[in-house]
Each structure stands twice: as structure tokens, then as C-alpha cells.
N, C-alpha and C positions, 0 to 999 in steps of 0.2 A: 849632150847625149852621150850615152855610155857606148863603149865600143860594142858593135854588133857584127854578126856575119849576115851580110844582106845579099841575097840572090836576086838580081835586077835584070829582068828580060823586057826589052823594049824595042820599039820600032827605031831605026836608025834616026829619023827625023826628030825624035823626041829626046835626043841627048842632053838638051840643056837642063831638064830637070835632074837628070842623073849627075851632071857635073855640079849643080847646086848642092845635091845631097852630099857628094864627096867633099865639098867646102865646109858644109856645116857639120859633118860627122867624120872628121879627118882621122880619127882612131878606128873607125869601122873598116871592116873588110868588105868592100863591095864587088861582088863577082858579076860580070856581064857576059854571058855565053852569047855566041853567034850561032850556034847549031843546037839542035834538039838533044843529041847525044852529049854534048859538052854541058848543056844545063842539067840533064839528069845526073850525069857524074858529078858535077859540082853539089848538087843536092844531097847525093849519098855520101860523099866524102867530106863535106864541110859543115853539114848539119846547120843550115841557116836559120838565124832567129826570126827573120821575116822574109817573105818572098814577095817582090814587087813586080806586077806585070803591068806594063804600060802599052796601051795602043791595042789594036786588034789584028795584028799581023798574022801570018800563018804559024810562025814560030811561037808567038805569045799564046796562041790557041793550043798548039800541039803541046807546049809545056804544060799549060793548065790542065789539059786533058789527061796527061799522064800523071801529073801529081794528084789531081783530083779523083782519079779513077780508082785509087787504092793500090796501083800496081807498086808504089813505093812502100806499102805496109806501113803507114805512119804509127808511131808508138802511141799508146793511150797515155803514157806519162808525159808526152810532150806534144801538145797540140799544134798543128801547123798554122801559121800566121800568115795570111794573104791579104795584099793590098792590091785591088785591080784599079787602074786608072784608064777608064775608057767611058765613053757615052754610050747610050743605048740601053738595052734590056739588061736587068740586073742579073749578074752572074750567080749560078747556084752555089750555095756553101757546101763543100764536101764534108763527109762524115769526119768527126774529130778534127775540125777546123775552125778557125775563126777568120772571118772575111770582112774586110771594109772595101766598099767601092767608092772611088772618087771621080768627079767629072774629069774629062780630058783636059780642061783648061786650069787644073790644079796648080796652086803656087806652092812654093817650097815650106812656107809656114804650115799650111794644111797638111802636106805630106808628113812633115816632122812630128805634127801633133797626132797624125794617125799612126805612125810608127810607135810613138811612145805609149798610146792607148792600147795598141795591140801588145805590146811588150808587157804592159801591166796586166792585161786580161789573161795573157797567156801563163804568167806566173801565179795569178790568182787561180786559174784552173788547175794548174799543176799542184799547188799547195792544197786545194780542196780535194783533189784525188789522193794525195799522199801527205797528210799532215805531219807525219814523222820526218818529212824532209825540212820543215821550218827551223 
């Protein structure tokens, strides 16, 4: 996997999947905020390639609400790539975003495949909107 900036927001009890991701993507920069303002600051300052939200904690839901609400004013040139790891109802896909939802018991291979698929889809969407960038 190529080096990516990953914003990973998850419940403390689900750190095993995040640890495995670090091992499989050692060149990637994986940010794991502990508070809402920290997550939003990391989003604004580091332009994550993918945003992974694991679980249904208050922090995960607050981060998703803020990023999905358009408060961040996502650029049309760079669609947001979300991976939600949670059981239950399907999370809505925000405007100008790509969203993949995986079950709570997802393994690392499924997560890595979803990251790669979103990375490719994001690039394809960017090139379709701006063919001169190819």
C-alpha cells in the first residue's frame, strides 16, 4: 500500500484493527485523535486521503456529523473518502464524498481492500472532473 494520510477515529476498545493497519501500512501517517477539536484540526491541517470511523462512540458520531455537514467545505477537486466500520443502519453519504461501510467485525484484509478501492475511486473522480491533471 502506498503512503497515505489516514484520519482514524475509533472507540478505544477497537484499537486492534488500527494497530494492524499501522503494521500493514508502515509508510502511512495514521492520525488518531482523542477529541473532536483535535480530529477537526487534523482534517484541516493534514488533508487525509481517507477518513476511517470505527464504532459508534459519541466522538465518532460528532466527527462524522461535522465532516459530513459541509462545515469543512470540502473541495470539489478532492472528494472525501470515508470508511465507516459499524453495524446497524447504513450511514448517509455526504455530498462530494465516497463512503464505504463495513461490518464491525471487519478484518484487516477487508479494510485494506476498502482503502485501496476508495483511493482508486477518489483518483478516478478527480481525473474525471479535471482531465488536464492527468
